Structures are given as C-alpha cells and as structure tokens.
RODO-2510 file (C-alpha; in nm, 4 decimals, decimal comma):
residues 89
     n   res          X          Y          Z
     1     x     1,3216     0,2323     6,3549
     2     x     1,1077    -0,0450     6,3116
     3     x     0,7349    -0,0434     6,4607
     4     x     0,5815    -0,2999     6,6807
     5     x     0,2534    -0,4272     6,7581
     6     x     0,1744    -0,6075     7,0880
     7     x    -0,1400    -0,7625     7,1075
     8     x    -0,2898    -0,9247     7,4286
     9     x    -0,6058    -0,9586     7,6510
    10     x    -0,7203    -0,7522     7,9278
    11     x    -0,9165    -0,8171     8,2411
    12     x    -1,1327    -0,4603     8,1650
    13     x    -1,0495    -0,2347     7,8494
    14     x    -1,1524     0,0638     8,0416
    15     x    -0,9370    -0,0188     8,3296
    16     x    -0,6559    -0,1101     8,0893
    17     x    -0,7075     0,2410     7,9183
    18     x    -0,6955     0,4286     8,2418
    19     x    -0,3102     0,3019     8,2696
    20     x    -0,2312     0,4739     7,9039
    21     x     0,0011     0,7658     8,0331
    22     x     0,1942     0,5093     8,2752
    23     x     0,1933     0,2356     7,9987
    24     x     0,3444     0,5006     7,7406
    25     x     0,6051     0,5999     8,0168
    26     x     0,7239     0,2199     8,0196
    27     x     0,7420     0,1849     7,6663
    28     x     0,9500     0,4734     7,6564
    29     x     1,1978     0,3549     7,9133
    30     x     1,2574     0,0795     7,6612
    31     x     1,3420     0,3200     7,3729
    32     x     0,9755     0,3354     7,2221
    33     x     0,8147     0,6370     7,1125
    34     x     0,4817     0,7213     6,9477
    35     x     0,2851     0,4677     7,1441
    36     x    -0,0710     0,3876     6,9885
    37     x    -0,3404     0,2062     7,2043
    38     x    -0,5905     0,0370     6,9959
    39     x    -0,8911    -0,1718     7,1409
    40     x    -1,0821    -0,4357     6,9565
    41     x    -1,3894    -0,3095     6,7571
    42     x    -1,6178    -0,5513     6,8727
    43     x    -1,5949    -0,4485     7,2526
    44     x    -1,3949    -0,7633     7,3402
    45     x    -1,1006    -0,8063     7,5680
    46     x    -0,8245    -0,8081     7,3084
    47     x    -0,5793    -0,5035     7,2794
    48     x    -0,2789    -0,3803     7,0759
    49     x    -0,0257    -0,1006     7,1180
    50     x     0,1516     0,0218     6,8509
    51     x     0,5091     0,1607     6,9010
    52     x     0,8180     0,2817     6,7190
    53     x     1,1272     0,1090     6,8967
    54     x     1,4962     0,1771     6,8583
    55     x     1,6213    -0,2037     6,9451
    56     x     1,3498    -0,5010     6,8949
    57     x     1,5461    -0,7315     7,1112
    58     x     1,5675    -0,4908     7,3807
    59     x     1,1754    -0,4799     7,4050
    60     x     1,1431    -0,8572     7,3178
    61     x     1,4024    -0,9305     7,6348
    62     x     1,1933    -0,6877     7,8768
    63     x     0,8578    -0,8422     7,7864
    64     x     0,9751    -1,1680     7,8344
    65     x     1,1060    -1,1249     8,1718
    66     x     0,9532    -0,7732     8,3044
    67     x     1,1351    -0,5974     8,5871
    68     x     0,9379    -0,5986     8,9054
    69     x     0,7940    -0,2323     8,8546
    70     x     0,6723    -0,3199     8,5170
    71     x     0,5163    -0,6333     8,6176
    72     x     0,3501    -0,4730     8,8836
    73     x     0,2052    -0,1917     8,6388
    74     x     0,1069    -0,4805     8,4197
    75     x    -0,1009    -0,6333     8,6474
    76     x    -0,2514    -0,3090     8,7892
    77     x    -0,3566    -0,2394     8,4068
    78     x    -0,5082    -0,6260     8,4006
    79     x    -0,2769    -0,7498     8,1298
    80     x    -0,3438    -1,0892     8,0648
    81     x    -0,0644    -1,3169     7,9172
    82     x     0,0186    -1,4176     7,6307
    83     x     0,1733    -1,1277     7,4511
    84     x     0,1829    -1,1598     7,0883
    85     x     0,4556    -0,9423     6,9308
    86     x     0,4503    -0,8487     6,5721
    87     x     0,7485    -0,6772     6,3854
    88     x     0,7141    -0,4607     6,1208
    89     x     0,9210    -0,5820     5,8063
***
C-alpha cells in the first residue's frame, strides 16, 4: 500500500485543522487509511497530508476533478490550489 503526501496552502491553518475528521472521512472514501495532517513548523500557511492508499490513480483522478461535495469541503476548509502530490516509491 503506497503512501501519498499531498501539500498545499490554506487560508487559515486553524480553520483547516477543524476539518480533520471530515477530511479523513473523504480520504477514506477514496481508499485512504492512516491519514495524518502536518502543518508548517514556521507557522506559515503550508500544510501536508500523509495517507496510505489502495489505488494511487483513484486518488489522483479524484483530486484532479473533485466531486461537488468534496470541492465544497475543500472550500470550507480553506484549501488553496495547487496541490502537489508525492508518491512513495
């Protein structure tokens, strides 16, 4: 099961962190487990999510064109594009 790390900026880190359970649920629906949130040590707006996934391509496709419900959650959480995805090799 490969691990992905997704990085992006957010409007407000505290706001983003409040969406942790909703975010983990959405990632779980894509086959992700062991979702871990990371914030920039310097207090900046960059965040990262590490997650184990069943199918990398499913996650990449979903992030490239998120369903309406996921896009709305991303907006609520203050997610700012672009997202950069790193794949464990």
